[in-house]
C-alpha distance (Angstrom), angle and dihedral (degrees) to the residues before:
residue distance angle dihedral
M1 . . .
S2 3.81 . .
H3 3.79 122.8 .
P4 3.82 132.0 -171.9
P5 3.82 114.4 -101.5
P6 3.84 109.4 -80.4
S7 3.79 115.9 -110.0
H8 3.82 104.4 -156.3
P9 3.86 114.3 80.2
T10 3.82 93.0 -131.1
T11 3.80 90.3 50.3
R12 3.81 89.4 50.7
V13 3.82 90.8 51.7
L14 3.80 89.8 53.1
A15 3.81 90.3 45.8
M16 3.82 89.0 52.9
L17 3.82 89.2 51.3
E18 3.80 89.6 52.1
L19 3.82 90.7 51.3
L20 3.81 91.1 49.8
Q21 3.80 90.4 51.2
A22 3.79 91.4 51.2
N23 3.85 96.1 47.2
Q24 3.78 130.6 50.7
R25 3.80 88.8 -145.2
I26 3.79 131.7 -2.6
G27 3.79 128.2 -175.3
G28 3.77 123.9 -116.2
A29 3.80 93.3 -120.2
E30 3.82 91.5 52.1
L31 3.81 91.4 47.9
A32 3.79 90.4 50.1
R33 3.80 91.7 49.8
R34 3.79 94.6 49.1
L35 3.80 93.8 44.9
G36 3.80 94.5 43.9
V37 3.84 94.9 -123.2
D38 3.81 137.8 101.7
E39 3.81 125.3 -92.6
R40 3.79 92.5 -105.2
T41 3.80 88.7 59.9
V42 3.80 89.7 48.8
R43 3.82 89.0 57.2
R44 3.80 88.9 50.8
Y45 3.80 91.2 50.9
A46 3.82 90.2 50.1
A47 3.81 89.4 53.3
R48 3.81 89.5 49.2
L49 3.79 91.0 53.6
E50 3.80 90.4 50.8
D51 3.81 89.2 51.6
L52 3.82 87.0 55.7
G53 3.80 91.1 53.5
V54 3.80 97.8 -100.4
P55 3.84 107.4 131.1
V56 3.82 107.0 -135.8
T57 3.80 117.2 177.6
A58 3.80 124.3 -160.2
G59 3.80 123.1 -155.4
R60 3.78 126.2 -156.3
G61 3.78 131.8 -137.6
R62 3.78 133.9 28.8
H63 3.80 94.7 -34.9
G64 3.77 95.0 38.3
G65 3.76 126.1 118.3
Y66 3.77 142.4 124.9
R67 3.79 127.2 -64.9
L68 3.79 141.3 156.3
M69 3.79 114.3 -100.1
P70 3.85 108.7 -90.8
G71 3.78 112.9 -102.8
Y72 3.79 94.0 21.2
K73 3.80 110.3 137.9
L74 3.77 110.4 -148.7
P75 3.84 111.4 -149.6
P76 3.84 99.5 -149.8
L77 3.81 103.6 51.9
M78 3.80 106.4 -157.1
L79 3.80 118.3 -148.5
T80 3.77 132.6 175.2
D81 3.82 117.7 -125.5
D82 3.81 91.3 -100.6
E83 3.83 92.4 48.7
A84 3.82 92.7 48.2
A85 3.81 91.3 49.4
A86 3.83 90.3 48.9
V87 3.82 90.8 52.0
V88 3.81 92.3 50.1
L89 3.81 92.8 47.7
G90 3.80 91.0 48.4
L91 3.81 90.8 52.0
L92 3.81 91.2 47.8
A93 3.80 90.8 52.0
G94 3.80 90.7 46.5
R95 3.79 91.6 51.6
R96 3.82 89.5 50.2
L97 3.80 89.0 55.7
G98 3.81 92.9 49.0
L99 3.81 95.0 -109.7
A100 3.82 119.0 165.7
G101 3.81 94.2 -32.4
Q102 3.81 105.4 -158.4
A103 3.80 95.2 34.1
T104 3.82 90.5 50.5
E105 3.80 92.2 49.2
S106 3.81 94.4 48.6
A107 3.82 92.9 46.0
L108 3.81 90.8 48.8
A109 3.80 91.5 49.9
K110 3.82 92.2 49.8
V111 3.80 94.4 49.4
E112 3.80 94.2 45.1
R113 3.80 91.3 48.2
V114 3.80 92.4 61.3
L115 3.81 98.4 40.3
P116 3.82 115.5 115.9
A117 3.81 110.7 -100.5
A118 3.82 94.6 -111.4
L119 3.81 93.5 49.5
R120 3.81 92.0 43.3
D121 3.80 89.8 56.1
R122 3.82 91.5 49.5
V123 3.80 92.2 49.1
Q124 3.81 90.6 47.5
A125 3.81 89.6 51.5
L126 3.80 89.2 54.1
R127 3.83 91.5 48.0
D128 3.80 90.3 51.5
T129 3.80 94.9 49.8
L130 3.81 104.1 31.6
G131 3.80 115.9 110.4
F132 3.81 129.1 -165.6
T133 3.79 125.6 -150.9
A134 3.80 91.3 -153.8
P135 3.81 117.2 73.2
A136 3.79 117.5 -110.7
R137 3.77 115.5 -94.7
D138 3.78 117.0 -143.9
A139 3.77 109.9 -163.9
A140 3.78 109.5 -118.8
P141 3.82 114.8 -114.0
G142 3.77 110.3 -83.2
T143 3.82 95.3 14.1
A144 3.81 97.7 102.6
P145 3.82 106.6 106.2
D146 3.78 123.3 -132.5
T147 3.81 107.7 -95.2
G148 3.80 91.0 -138.8
A149 3.81 91.1 55.8
V150 3.82 91.5 49.2
L151 3.82 92.7 50.6
T152 3.82 93.6 43.6
L153 3.81 92.8 50.9
A154 3.81 92.2 45.2
A155 3.81 91.7 51.8
A156 3.81 91.5 46.0
A157 3.83 91.4 50.4
R158 3.80 91.4 50.8
E159 3.81 93.6 45.5
R160 3.84 92.6 40.4
R161 3.78 90.8 -125.9
R162 3.81 124.0 154.0
V163 3.81 117.4 -119.7
R164 3.79 134.0 -157.5
L165 3.82 110.3 -130.0
R166 3.76 130.2 -161.6
Y167 3.79 101.7 -157.6
R168 3.81 135.3 -176.6
S169 3.81 115.6 -149.0
F170 3.82 124.1 -142.4
R171 3.82 86.4 -99.0
G172 3.81 90.1 57.2
A173 3.82 96.4 -108.6
D174 3.82 115.2 144.1
T175 3.81 119.1 -139.6
E176 3.79 138.1 171.1
R177 3.80 119.6 -138.5
D178 3.80 141.5 162.3
L179 3.79 113.8 -119.6
D180 3.81 133.0 -169.7
P181 3.83 98.2 -152.1
Y182 3.81 113.2 -145.6
G183 3.80 97.2 -179.2
L184 3.80 149.2 -37.8
V185 3.81 123.4 -107.4
F186 3.80 130.2 -168.2
H187 3.80 110.4 -153.1
S188 3.81 133.0 165.3
G189 3.80 94.2 -16.1
R190 3.82 96.7 -46.3
W191 3.81 136.3 96.6
Y192 3.81 120.1 -130.5
V193 3.80 135.4 -177.0
T194 3.79 121.4 -155.8
G195 3.78 126.5 -164.5
H196 3.80 148.0 114.0
D197 3.79 109.7 -50.2
H198 3.82 109.1 -152.8
R199 3.80 91.4 -162.5
S200 3.82 93.4 63.7
G201 3.81 97.6 21.6
E202 3.82 90.3 -128.6
V203 3.78 139.8 103.1
R204 3.81 103.5 -97.2
T205 3.79 139.5 179.4
F206 3.81 120.9 -133.7
R207 3.79 131.4 -171.0
I208 3.79 107.7 -122.6
D209 3.81 93.6 -147.3
R210 3.83 85.8 66.8
V211 3.82 92.7 53.4
A212 3.81 107.2 106.5
S213 3.82 93.0 -173.8
A214 3.80 140.0 -9.0
E215 3.80 119.9 -158.5
P216 3.82 120.0 -175.3
G217 3.79 115.5 -132.6
T218 3.80 134.2 -162.7
A219 3.82 99.3 -105.8
R220 3.81 116.6 102.4
F221 3.80 130.4 -153.3
E222 3.80 141.9 -168.6
P223 3.82 116.5 -130.9
P224 3.81 117.4 -130.1
A225 3.79 114.2 -91.3
G226 3.77 113.4 -99.7
L227 3.81 97.2 10.6
D228 3.82 111.4 146.7
P229 3.86 111.9 -159.5
V230 3.83 92.2 -157.6
Q231 3.80 93.5 53.6
H232 3.80 92.0 44.5
V233 3.80 93.1 51.7
T234 3.81 94.4 47.1
R235 3.81 91.9 47.2
S236 3.80 90.8 47.9
L237 3.79 91.2 52.6
A238 3.80 91.4 46.6
A239 3.82 89.0 55.8
V240 3.82 96.1 54.1
P241 3.82 104.0 137.2
Y242 3.81 118.2 -101.8
A243 3.80 131.7 162.6
H244 3.82 100.5 -85.5
E245 3.79 133.7 44.0
V246 3.80 111.0 -145.6
E247 3.81 131.0 -161.0
V248 3.78 119.9 178.0
L249 3.81 129.4 168.8
L250 3.81 110.1 -137.5
E251 3.80 115.3 -156.5
T252 3.80 96.8 -137.8
T253 3.80 140.3 81.4
I254 3.80 124.7 -76.2
A255 3.81 90.2 -117.3
E256 3.81 92.8 54.4
A257 3.81 91.9 45.3
R258 3.82 92.4 51.6
R259 3.80 90.4 51.0
R260 3.81 91.1 57.3
I261 3.80 103.7 32.4
P262 3.86 122.0 58.7
A263 3.79 116.6 -134.4
T264 3.81 89.1 -121.3
T265 3.81 91.0 59.7
A266 3.79 100.9 53.7
T267 3.78 146.5 -15.3
L268 3.82 114.0 -106.9
A269 3.80 126.3 -158.1
E270 3.80 133.1 169.0
D271 3.79 111.8 -105.5
A272 3.80 136.5 174.1
G273 3.78 105.4 -72.7
G274 3.80 97.2 11.6
V275 3.80 142.1 -36.8
L276 3.79 125.7 -28.8
L277 3.81 111.8 -136.5
T278 3.81 113.9 -158.8
T279 3.79 122.4 -176.7
R280 3.79 145.0 129.1
A281 3.79 123.7 -112.8
E282 3.76 135.2 -172.0
R283 3.82 95.6 -156.5
M284 3.78 124.9 38.0
D285 3.82 94.1 -160.2
G286 3.82 89.1 60.0
M287 3.81 90.1 47.8
A288 3.83 90.4 52.3
Q289 3.80 90.3 52.1
M290 3.81 91.7 49.6
L291 3.82 92.6 51.4
A292 3.81 91.9 47.6
G293 3.79 90.9 49.3
L294 3.81 93.1 54.5
G295 3.79 92.0 67.6
F296 3.83 94.3 -142.5
P297 3.81 124.2 124.8
F298 3.80 107.6 -112.1
V299 3.79 144.6 -174.7
I300 3.81 119.3 -145.8
R301 3.79 112.4 -136.4
R302 3.80 97.6 173.6
P303 2.95 149.9 45.3
D304 3.80 104.4 23.2
E305 3.81 88.5 -151.7
L306 3.80 88.3 71.5
R307 3.83 91.1 65.0
G308 3.81 91.4 62.7
H309 3.81 91.7 51.3
V310 3.82 91.0 50.6
R311 3.84 89.2 52.3
D312 3.82 90.5 48.5
L313 3.79 90.3 51.3
A314 3.82 91.4 49.0
R315 3.83 91.4 51.7
S316 3.79 91.2 48.3
L317 3.81 91.6 51.4
Q318 3.82 91.0 48.6
E319 3.79 90.1 52.5
Q320 3.80 91.0 49.5
A321 3.82 91.3 49.4
A322 3.82 91.0 51.5
R323 3.80 95.5 53.7
């Protein structure tokens, strides 16, 4: 939202502070233009901010300019109306996805508490009328990851630094392992980290809510070329062991199959005559219903038990059609 240059000196100082918050570095000439003053006045405003305890640094030369001292945490965060609305909408979307429940709620409450009355009413109107096509995800108890673990693993993945994990398996067993984290993935309301696990010697996926601690080490690593953490996590989840291994040839294209079948449901690969669907299923009747719902012609390769469930489903549908 654009505003005319402020006229009162104090208002201009606050406007300069807002510009410094919004930009990592901004030149003196640009500051002067946007504040409607000369560069000498900009230097005076910078000195005034320093007198108020706001550390403003000024660089010289071609790449000089003004900026807030790195790492300085400014107590009164100043946002424009558009920025405040964007923050609220982002938090609402995050809550819908089941992200960081309590932290999201407290942050949303703080931002809404300081919104101007007119903007707060507009945001509330949007909250009351906004609909989502995806169902709400409530994070299951105990599945919210420790924020420190998330930040540590993210920094280690970016810096390609090995970490020592203390991890609790789904059976409740605690282990320690060294991990080369390739990336973090948020999927279906949970956080995952994927990387080379030195304990097993394989690329593994771990739920971050089961990470008791993550300590960065000194060893560095190079991730494999072409590895996509998102694809690896979704394929890992699709391969979670169930009772039956299923292979079905779908008579369609790979593009059409991917549009209908989530990567977490099955692995898809081009095959002579169509697309080979590979997955594991606990119940064959549910698998028969999924195949019928896809609308593609198909050939069952295994297990033979699935053929009987497809026939049962066909008979049931015929009976329903005849009623």
